C-alpha positions in Angstrom: 18.5 -4.6 6.2 17.8 -1.2 4.9 14.0 0.5 5.1 11.9 1.3 2.4 12.4 5.1 1.3 11.6 7.8 -1.0 13.8 6.3 -4.0 13.8 2.7 -3.0 10.6 1.0 -4.6 10.1 -1.2 -7.1 8.2 -1.1 -10.5 4.4 -0.2 -10.0 2.1 -3.3 -9.5 -1.8 -3.1 -9.5 -3.1 -3.7 -6.2 -5.6 -6.6 -5.9 -7.8 -7.0 -2.9 -8.3 -10.8 -1.8 -11.2 -12.4 0.6 -13.8 -10.6 -0.8 -13.1 -7.3 0.4 -12.2 -4.1 -0.8 -10.6 -0.8 0.3 -12.0 0.7 3.5 -11.7 3.2 5.5 -12.0 2.7 9.7 -12.5 5.9 11.8 -14.1 9.4 11.4 -11.9 11.1 8.9 -9.5 14.1 10.8 -9.9 11.6 13.9 -6.7 9.2 13.4 -8.6 6.4 11.2 -7.0 4.3 8.8 -7.4 3.0 5.5 -7.5 -1.1 5.5 -7.0 -3.4 2.6 -6.6 -7.0 2.3 -3.8 -7.1 -0.6 -2.9 -10.0 -2.2 0.8 -9.6 -2.4 3.3 -10.2 -5.4 5.6 -13.4 -4.7 9.3 -11.8 -4.1 12.6 -13.6 -4.4 14.1 -11.2 -1.8 13.4 -7.9 0.0 11.6 -5.5 -1.8 9.9 -2.1 -1.3 6.9 -1.1 -2.8 5.3 2.2 -2.7 1.3 1.8 -2.4 -0.5 5.1 -3.9 -3.8 6.0 -3.3 -5.7 8.6 -5.5 -8.7 10.4 -4.6 -11.3 11.5 -6.5 -10.4 15.3 -6.1 -7.1 14.0 -7.7 -5.5 14.0 -3.9 -2.6 11.4 -3.4 -2.1 9.4 -0.2 0.7 6.7 -0.3 3.0 4.7 2.1 5.9 2.3 1.4 5.6 -1.8 2.1 8.6 -3.9 2.6 7.9 -7.3 1.6 10.4 -10.2 2.6 10.8 -13.5 1.0 
């Protein structure tokens, strides 16, 4: 199975938090911390790749690729 890459992602979807949570940062900035979010994933019919993108107030962007499997 191929990995997700910079050109292999599906149409944008709205990321929705689930379980009464929200996007949060665990750690101190610059010290290897991580963002955490409980994400309600879309239903998939097969392997699909998504680019998850976070835009900050200063307009900088952080993104990662996520592969969902059926």
